[in-house]
Residue frames as qw, qx, qy, qz and C-alpha x, y, z in Angstrom:
[[0.275, 0.062, 0.042, 0.959, 58.40, -38.41, -5.90],
 [0.045, 0.713, 0.579, -0.394, 56.00, -35.69, -4.74],
 [0.260, 0.415, 0.373, 0.788, 54.70, -33.03, -7.00],
 [0.095, -0.559, -0.445, 0.693, 53.65, -29.60, -5.73],
 [0.277, 0.739, 0.466, 0.400, 51.36, -27.26, -7.51],
 [0.346, -0.308, -0.122, 0.878, 52.91, -23.83, -7.50],
 [0.216, 0.875, 0.433, -0.027, 50.61, -20.81, -8.04],
 [0.515, 0.252, 0.107, 0.812, 52.46, -18.26, -10.08],
 [0.122, -0.336, -0.292, 0.887, 52.38, -14.63, -8.95],
 [0.240, 0.022, -0.358, -0.902, 50.27, -13.57, -11.91],
 [0.460, -0.310, -0.768, -0.321, 47.68, -16.25, -11.36],
 [0.364, -0.425, -0.646, 0.520, 47.58, -15.53, -7.63],
 [0.017, -0.220, -0.091, 0.971, 47.19, -11.84, -8.27],
 [0.357, -0.126, -0.513, -0.770, 44.34, -12.36, -10.69],
 [0.478, -0.388, -0.787, -0.031, 42.56, -14.78, -8.32],
 [0.282, -0.374, -0.486, 0.738, 42.99, -12.39, -5.44],
 [0.105, 0.097, -0.140, -0.980, 41.64, -9.47, -7.51],
 [0.436, -0.243, -0.652, -0.572, 38.59, -11.40, -8.64],
 [0.455, -0.431, -0.737, 0.254, 37.83, -12.54, -5.08],
 [0.173, -0.302, -0.293, 0.891, 38.22, -8.97, -3.80],
 [0.216, -0.044, -0.362, -0.906, 35.93, -7.68, -6.50],
 [0.478, -0.363, -0.749, -0.279, 33.25, -10.17, -5.62],
 [0.397, -0.429, -0.604, 0.542, 33.48, -9.22, -1.93],
 [0.053, -0.176, -0.023, 0.983, 33.27, -5.53, -2.84],
 [0.345, -0.198, -0.548, -0.736, 30.19, -6.06, -5.02],
 [0.490, -0.432, -0.757, 0.032, 28.52, -8.05, -2.20],
 [0.300, -0.393, -0.451, 0.744, 29.20, -5.33, 0.28],
 [0.082, 0.169, -0.120, -0.975, 27.88, -2.67, -2.02],
 [0.161, -0.347, -0.828, -0.410, 24.69, -4.57, -2.94],
 [0.335, -0.307, 0.087, -0.886, 21.63, -2.55, -2.01],
 [0.157, 0.122, 0.892, -0.405, 19.52, -4.05, 0.75],
 [0.300, -0.355, -0.669, -0.580, 15.90, -4.98, 0.02],
 [0.202, -0.058, 0.532, -0.820, 13.40, -3.41, 2.38],
 [0.042, -0.368, -0.927, -0.065, 10.16, -5.29, 3.15],
 [0.295, -0.203, -0.091, -0.929, 6.94, -3.37, 2.57],
 [0.070, 0.300, 0.895, -0.322, 4.02, -4.25, 4.84],
 [0.007, 0.594, 0.671, 0.444, 0.45, -3.66, 3.77],
 [0.167, -0.876, -0.314, -0.326, -0.69, -0.09, 4.32],
 [0.609, -0.680, -0.015, 0.409, 2.44, 0.78, 6.30],
 [0.421, 0.891, -0.077, 0.151, 4.29, 3.76, 4.79],
 [0.748, -0.176, -0.002, 0.640, 8.07, 3.98, 4.67],
 [0.037, 0.989, 0.142, -0.018, 8.86, 7.65, 5.17],
 [0.209, -0.888, 0.338, 0.230, 11.83, 10.00, 4.78],
 [0.851, 0.147, 0.353, 0.360, 13.36, 8.24, 1.76],
 [0.096, 0.913, -0.240, -0.315, 16.28, 10.16, 0.33],
 [0.851, 0.119, 0.370, 0.354, 18.50, 9.22, -2.63],
 [0.135, -0.601, 0.336, 0.713, 21.23, 10.94, -4.53],
 [0.594, 0.589, -0.205, -0.507, 20.91, 11.42, -8.26],
 [0.559, 0.424, -0.687, -0.189, 21.25, 8.08, -10.08],
 [0.078, -0.197, 0.909, -0.358, 21.03, 6.00, -6.95],
 [0.621, -0.210, -0.559, -0.507, 18.34, 3.34, -6.37],
 [0.381, -0.238, 0.705, -0.549, 16.52, 1.82, -3.40],
 [0.441, 0.004, -0.830, -0.341, 14.94, -1.65, -3.45],
 [0.523, -0.116, 0.497, -0.682, 11.77, -2.97, -1.78],
 [0.289, -0.062, -0.909, -0.296, 9.60, -6.09, -1.87],
 [0.567, -0.069, 0.298, -0.765, 5.99, -6.93, -1.04],
 [0.046, 0.025, 0.997, 0.059, 4.38, -10.35, -0.60],
 [0.617, -0.031, -0.168, -0.768, 0.92, -10.98, -2.09],
 [0.454, -0.194, 0.814, -0.305, -0.56, -13.90, -0.14],
 [0.296, -0.015, -0.857, -0.421, -2.03, -17.08, -1.56],
 [0.340, -0.426, -0.834, -0.080, -5.74, -17.76, -0.85],
 [0.287, -0.714, -0.501, 0.397, -6.42, -15.74, 2.31],
 [0.209, 0.808, 0.158, 0.528, -6.95, -12.03, 1.82],
 [0.148, 0.417, -0.403, 0.801, -5.68, -9.16, 3.96],
 [0.216, -0.254, -0.813, 0.477, -6.71, -9.38, 7.57],
 [0.240, 0.182, 0.178, -0.937, -9.16, -6.46, 7.08],
 [0.605, 0.083, -0.429, -0.665, -11.45, -8.80, 5.11],
 [0.702, -0.206, 0.504, -0.459, -13.67, -11.50, 6.50],
 [0.914, 0.251, 0.253, -0.194, -13.91, -13.88, 3.59],
 [0.576, -0.091, 0.611, 0.536, -11.90, -15.79, 1.06],
 [0.418, 0.765, 0.038, -0.489, -11.88, -13.98, -2.28],
 [0.821, 0.355, 0.302, 0.331, -10.95, -14.82, -5.84],
 [0.506, -0.211, 0.173, 0.818, -8.02, -13.07, -7.43],
 [0.162, 0.553, 0.495, 0.650, -10.38, -11.06, -9.64],
 [0.317, -0.877, -0.334, -0.136, -11.49, -9.11, -6.61],
 [0.644, -0.567, -0.024, 0.513, -7.98, -8.02, -5.60],
 [0.418, 0.849, -0.039, 0.321, -5.73, -5.10, -6.45],
 [0.722, -0.369, -0.068, 0.582, -2.18, -4.11, -5.51],
 [0.241, 0.926, 0.086, 0.277, -1.03, -0.48, -5.49],
 [0.654, -0.206, -0.120, 0.718, 2.34, 1.10, -4.98],
 [0.057, 0.941, 0.242, 0.231, 2.31, 4.84, -4.29],
 [0.553, -0.079, -0.148, 0.816, 5.33, 7.20, -4.01],
 [0.054, -0.889, -0.317, -0.325, 4.54, 10.68, -2.71],
 [0.441, -0.888, -0.054, 0.120, 5.87, 13.70, -0.88],
 [0.644, -0.440, 0.245, 0.576, 9.21, 15.30, -0.49],
 [0.273, 0.836, -0.212, -0.426, 11.22, 16.85, -3.29],
 [0.236, -0.408, 0.792, 0.388, 13.02, 15.66, -6.39],
 [0.749, 0.303, -0.270, -0.524, 12.05, 13.12, -9.08],
 [0.363, -0.254, 0.894, -0.064, 11.83, 9.47, -8.27],
 [0.670, 0.173, -0.463, -0.554, 10.61, 6.83, -10.68],
 [0.608, -0.236, 0.700, -0.291, 9.34, 3.38, -9.62],
 [0.550, 0.276, -0.698, -0.367, 9.57, -0.01, -11.40],
 [0.701, -0.208, 0.533, -0.425, 7.80, -3.16, -10.30],
 [0.525, 0.321, -0.742, -0.264, 8.42, -6.80, -11.22],
 [0.892, -0.276, 0.131, -0.334, 7.02, -10.12, -9.98],
 [0.990, -0.069, 0.047, 0.117, 9.60, -12.67, -8.78],
 [0.736, 0.036, 0.039, 0.675, 12.76, -10.67, -9.37],
 [0.213, -0.637, -0.083, 0.736, 14.34, -7.22, -9.09],
 [0.514, 0.779, 0.336, 0.124, 13.28, -4.80, -11.85],
 [0.381, -0.340, 0.176, 0.842, 15.40, -2.27, -13.69],
 [0.257, 0.559, -0.055, -0.786, 14.76, 0.35, -16.38],
 [0.373, 0.282, -0.689, -0.554, 14.54, -2.35, -19.08],
 [0.407, -0.155, -0.896, -0.088, 12.97, -5.32, -17.21],
 [0.214, 0.042, 0.521, -0.825, 9.75, -4.60, -15.34],
 [0.117, 0.494, 0.862, 0.000, 6.07, -5.55, -15.07],
 [0.059, 0.902, 0.373, 0.210, 4.94, -1.89, -14.70],
 [0.470, -0.070, -0.156, 0.866, 6.59, 1.46, -14.20],
 [0.024, -0.941, -0.337, 0.016, 5.64, 5.03, -13.27],
 [0.606, -0.051, 0.086, 0.789, 8.06, 7.67, -14.54],
 [0.068, 0.916, 0.317, 0.238, 6.28, 11.00, -14.24],
 [0.243, 0.578, -0.273, 0.730, 7.89, 14.30, -13.14],
 [0.392, -0.557, 0.338, -0.650, 8.32, 14.75, -9.41],
 [0.033, -0.199, 0.929, -0.311, 7.67, 12.20, -6.66],
 [0.675, 0.159, 0.354, -0.627, 3.98, 11.46, -7.36],
 [0.359, 0.286, -0.807, -0.371, 4.10, 7.99, -8.80],
 [0.704, -0.037, 0.475, -0.527, 1.35, 5.32, -8.67],
 [0.313, 0.195, -0.864, -0.342, 1.37, 1.75, -9.98],
 [0.697, -0.035, 0.432, -0.572, -1.84, -0.30, -9.68],
 [0.185, 0.171, -0.929, -0.271, -1.92, -4.00, -10.58],
 [0.736, -0.056, 0.078, -0.670, -5.39, -5.51, -10.96],
 [0.986, -0.041, 0.015, -0.158, -5.85, -9.10, -9.92],
 [0.096, 0.748, -0.655, 0.056, -2.21, -9.61, -8.94],
 [0.842, 0.057, -0.536, 0.011, -0.74, -13.09, -9.02],
 [0.724, -0.683, 0.088, 0.039, 0.41, -14.33, -5.55],
 [0.828, 0.210, -0.086, 0.512, 4.09, -14.04, -4.99],
 [0.431, -0.614, -0.069, 0.658, 6.81, -11.52, -4.19],
 [0.393, 0.855, 0.217, 0.260, 6.71, -8.22, -5.96],
 [0.605, -0.282, -0.021, 0.744, 9.98, -6.32, -6.12],
 [0.168, 0.955, 0.237, 0.065, 10.07, -2.52, -6.49],
 [0.601, -0.032, 0.022, 0.798, 13.01, -0.33, -7.48],
 [0.011, -0.965, -0.199, 0.168, 12.95, 3.42, -6.76],
 [0.662, 0.179, 0.158, 0.711, 15.35, 5.28, -8.96],
 [0.133, -0.803, -0.173, 0.554, 16.34, 8.89, -8.35],
 [0.554, 0.626, 0.300, 0.460, 16.23, 10.74, -11.63],
 [0.072, 0.709, -0.219, 0.666, 16.86, 13.91, -9.62],
 [0.198, 0.152, -0.771, 0.586, 17.90, 13.89, -5.97],
 [0.550, -0.527, -0.537, -0.363, 15.01, 12.58, -3.86],
 [0.098, 0.223, -0.582, 0.776, 14.51, 14.00, -0.38],
 [0.257, 0.071, 0.656, -0.706, 12.02, 12.90, 2.30],
 [0.558, 0.021, -0.507, -0.657, 9.65, 10.92, 0.04],
 [0.589, -0.103, 0.668, -0.444, 7.17, 8.26, 1.25],
 [0.406, 0.141, -0.804, -0.411, 6.40, 4.86, -0.28],
 [0.565, -0.046, 0.631, -0.530, 3.39, 2.63, 0.54],
 [0.246, 0.008, -0.885, -0.395, 2.00, -0.62, -0.78],
 [0.560, 0.060, 0.387, -0.730, -1.74, -1.37, -0.54],
 [0.196, -0.020, -0.931, -0.307, -3.17, -4.82, -1.18],
 [0.436, 0.103, 0.477, -0.756, -6.95, -5.02, -0.90],
 [0.076, 0.241, 0.937, 0.241, -10.00, -7.02, -1.86],
 [0.369, 0.050, -0.001, -0.928, -13.25, -5.59, -3.11],
 [0.137, 0.235, 0.957, -0.097, -16.37, -7.67, -2.34],
 [0.140, 0.684, 0.705, 0.124, -19.44, -6.97, -4.49],
 [0.230, 0.682, 0.171, 0.673, -18.26, -3.40, -5.23],
 [0.369, -0.822, 0.149, -0.407, -17.84, -2.58, -1.60],
 [0.365, 0.400, -0.737, 0.404, -15.20, -3.34, 1.01],
 [0.733, -0.499, -0.445, -0.127, -16.26, -5.55, 3.93],
 [0.106, -0.693, 0.468, -0.539, -15.20, -3.98, 7.25],
 [0.677, -0.199, -0.674, 0.216, -14.14, -6.18, 10.19],
 [0.434, -0.874, -0.149, -0.158, -14.96, -4.80, 13.62],
 [0.567, -0.773, 0.184, 0.216, -12.09, -2.97, 15.27],
 [0.703, -0.051, 0.414, 0.577, -9.79, -3.44, 12.29],
 [0.126, 0.765, -0.047, -0.630, -8.83, -0.16, 10.48],
 [0.698, 0.500, 0.399, 0.321, -8.88, 0.13, 6.72],
 [0.335, -0.475, 0.200, 0.789, -6.23, 2.36, 5.22],
 [0.518, 0.787, 0.334, -0.002, -7.42, 4.74, 2.49],
 [0.640, -0.103, 0.240, 0.723, -4.38, 5.49, 0.45],
 [0.037, -0.178, 0.255, 0.950, -5.84, 8.07, -1.97],
 [0.241, 0.652, 0.719, -0.023, -9.33, 9.32, -2.75],
 [0.237, 0.182, 0.242, 0.923, -9.47, 12.20, -5.23],
 [0.229, 0.238, 0.291, -0.898, -11.78, 15.17, -4.71],
 [0.624, 0.182, -0.158, -0.743, -15.39, 14.26, -5.55],
 [0.542, 0.125, -0.813, -0.172, -14.84, 10.51, -5.46],
 [0.717, -0.374, 0.258, -0.529, -16.72, 8.05, -3.27],
 [0.394, 0.206, -0.895, 0.015, -15.90, 4.58, -1.91],
 [0.753, -0.337, -0.138, -0.548, -18.28, 2.17, -0.21],
 [0.129, 0.258, -0.899, 0.330, -17.86, -0.13, 2.83],
 [0.718, -0.366, -0.326, -0.494, -20.20, -2.49, 4.59],
 [0.025, 0.254, -0.850, 0.460, -20.40, -4.17, 8.04],
 [0.609, -0.339, -0.626, -0.350, -22.75, -6.76, 9.36],
 [0.201, -0.414, 0.525, -0.716, -23.89, -6.12, 12.93],
 [0.320, -0.180, -0.928, 0.057, -25.12, -9.04, 15.08],
 [0.436, -0.702, -0.411, -0.385, -28.25, -8.79, 17.27],
 [0.657, -0.698, -0.256, 0.126, -28.23, -7.28, 20.77],
 [0.572, 0.129, -0.128, 0.800, -25.41, -4.76, 20.31],
 [0.217, -0.778, -0.400, 0.432, -25.52, -1.55, 22.35],
 [0.015, 0.860, -0.149, -0.489, -23.42, 0.69, 20.18],
 [0.762, 0.359, 0.347, 0.413, -22.10, 0.91, 16.60],
 [0.141, -0.864, 0.121, 0.468, -19.43, 3.49, 15.74],
 [0.736, 0.489, 0.157, 0.441, -17.78, 4.53, 12.45],
 [0.331, -0.850, 0.092, 0.401, -14.73, 6.69, 12.72],
 [0.685, 0.607, 0.031, 0.401, -12.57, 8.38, 10.13],
 [0.404, -0.881, 0.129, 0.211, -9.26, 9.88, 11.25],
 [0.616, -0.381, 0.441, 0.530, -5.68, 10.75, 10.25],
 [0.533, 0.317, 0.510, 0.596, -4.06, 11.75, 6.96],
 [0.026, -0.286, 0.055, 0.956, -4.86, 14.91, 5.02],
 [0.154, -0.264, -0.671, -0.675, -7.89, 16.30, 3.20],
 [0.455, -0.004, 0.341, -0.823, -11.58, 16.47, 4.01],
 [0.271, -0.116, -0.911, -0.290, -13.49, 13.15, 3.96],
 [0.549, -0.151, 0.217, -0.793, -17.15, 12.89, 4.91],
 [0.039, 0.023, 0.997, -0.069, -19.09, 9.79, 6.08],
 [0.622, -0.017, -0.130, -0.772, -22.62, 8.73, 5.05],
 [0.055, -0.065, 0.985, -0.152, -24.23, 5.70, 6.65],
 [0.672, -0.012, -0.143, -0.726, -27.41, 3.85, 5.91],
 [0.533, -0.103, 0.806, -0.236, -28.97, 0.56, 7.15],
 [0.688, 0.292, 0.658, -0.095, -29.70, -2.15, 4.59],
 [0.629, 0.675, 0.288, 0.256, -28.88, -0.15, 1.39],
 [0.567, 0.084, 0.048, 0.818, -26.13, 2.07, 0.01],
 [0.040, -0.823, -0.286, 0.489, -26.42, 5.77, 1.03],
 [0.473, 0.597, 0.208, 0.614, -25.96, 8.74, -1.24],
 [0.234, 0.045, -0.238, 0.942, -25.07, 12.33, -0.35],
 [0.387, -0.243, -0.115, -0.882, -28.80, 13.03, -0.36],
 [0.840, -0.286, -0.214, -0.408, -30.18, 9.79, 1.24],
 [0.449, 0.258, -0.741, 0.429, -28.73, 8.49, 4.46],
 [0.632, -0.607, -0.482, 0.007, -29.50, 7.55, 8.09],
 [0.506, -0.779, 0.014, 0.369, -26.53, 9.49, 9.54],
 [0.600, 0.678, -0.025, 0.424, -23.86, 11.86, 8.30],
 [0.540, -0.686, 0.036, 0.486, -20.62, 13.33, 9.60],
 [0.578, 0.632, 0.224, 0.464, -19.36, 16.16, 7.37],
 [0.382, -0.821, 0.014, 0.425, -16.83, 18.33, 9.23],
 [0.347, 0.909, -0.194, -0.125, -13.99, 20.19, 7.67],
 [0.034, -0.628, 0.776, 0.039, -11.22, 17.59, 8.12],
 [0.607, 0.095, -0.768, -0.181, -10.84, 13.83, 8.31],
 [0.019, -0.034, 0.797, -0.603, -11.97, 13.75, 11.92],
 [0.595, -0.132, -0.296, -0.736, -15.45, 12.23, 11.45],
 [0.037, -0.007, 0.944, -0.328, -17.51, 9.99, 13.75],
 [0.620, -0.190, -0.307, -0.697, -20.99, 8.43, 13.55],
 [0.051, -0.083, 0.911, -0.400, -22.51, 6.44, 16.45],
 [0.613, -0.276, -0.462, -0.579, -25.72, 4.42, 16.51],
 [0.306, -0.264, 0.709, -0.578, -27.17, 3.50, 19.92],
 [0.614, 0.152, 0.732, -0.254, -28.79, 0.01, 20.05],
 [0.273, 0.397, -0.560, -0.674, -28.23, -0.53, 16.30],
 [0.891, 0.179, 0.091, -0.408, -30.46, -2.86, 14.34],
 [0.632, -0.233, 0.699, 0.240, -29.01, -6.24, 13.44],
 [0.702, 0.630, 0.329, 0.041, -28.04, -6.42, 9.80],
 [0.656, 0.185, 0.216, 0.699, -25.86, -4.77, 7.16],
 [0.040, -0.905, -0.115, 0.409, -24.82, -1.17, 7.37],
 [0.642, 0.523, 0.203, 0.523, -23.40, 0.68, 4.33],
 [0.281, -0.813, -0.002, 0.510, -20.92, 3.54, 4.88],
 [0.616, 0.647, 0.172, 0.415, -19.78, 5.77, 2.04],
 [0.460, -0.556, 0.060, 0.690, -16.61, 7.80, 2.36],
 [0.454, 0.810, 0.268, 0.255, -16.74, 10.88, 0.12],
 [0.559, -0.145, -0.005, 0.816, -13.81, 13.17, -0.57],
 [0.087, 0.950, 0.260, -0.151, -14.98, 16.80, -0.24],
 [0.172, 0.861, -0.471, -0.088, -11.25, 17.57, -0.66],
 [0.701, 0.382, -0.601, 0.042, -8.62, 15.03, -1.78],
 [0.776, -0.545, 0.252, -0.194, -8.11, 12.40, 1.03],
 [0.609, 0.484, -0.604, 0.175, -4.78, 10.82, 1.64],
 [0.379, 0.203, -0.772, 0.468, -3.56, 8.36, 4.27],
 [0.524, -0.347, 0.217, -0.747, -6.77, 8.32, 6.27],
 [0.074, 0.007, -0.979, 0.189, -7.97, 5.44, 8.48],
 [0.627, -0.228, -0.196, -0.718, -11.56, 4.17, 8.63],
 [0.143, 0.066, -0.940, 0.303, -12.66, 1.90, 11.50],
 [0.634, -0.351, -0.279, -0.630, -15.96, 0.39, 12.53],
 [0.196, 0.121, -0.872, 0.432, -16.68, -1.05, 15.89],
 [0.619, -0.445, -0.253, -0.596, -19.56, -2.34, 17.95],
 [0.137, 0.173, -0.844, 0.489, -20.02, -3.60, 21.49]]
């Protein structure tokens, strides 16, 4: 004799409802957008109460391509910066899993869309960021910046731009580059973003605003310094914010 398992209407209905609910939740799950180093995601808009999700990978061992050397974790920092647009967005960050308003590594919940989270000496791995709209967010920008500081200055690599996320008015930051012998030209160039950044360059030692070999101090971020037949050795360049600098690029090149 054969026995058949008969699914009763009530059990079938409950099973179908649960399966449909799971499919609906999967369809409504928010996508996770990958953040690349120093590449802004612009025009972010969210309705009140809605969230957007992002992730950023901190590499193991090798530093960002703008740096020549290996570096210990104590020399690294990771910054997430929300800015621009209108409304009030808050950001939450967590390592290894999606954060929420109760579970996070760090958060920034000020008024408006100006939110910054900085993690010193971040562990390698995937950092997840949730942006929550406390008030409707329109046309905001989000950027992640992972960088290494070598001996209190950032080592420049020829022809590789360094992204300056934010330099407040009156603040200075230092970079260095080592120039090989027999080069015909060395150029430092600042461009892009907003504000007024000035460049001060000196051979073999760190310049100040009073002691330098060359200066470029125009009224915007369009600055250039060129040395013809530069000496072989280390050049120091200081970027100073005469007015708050945001989203500028600094590049050094020689040929």
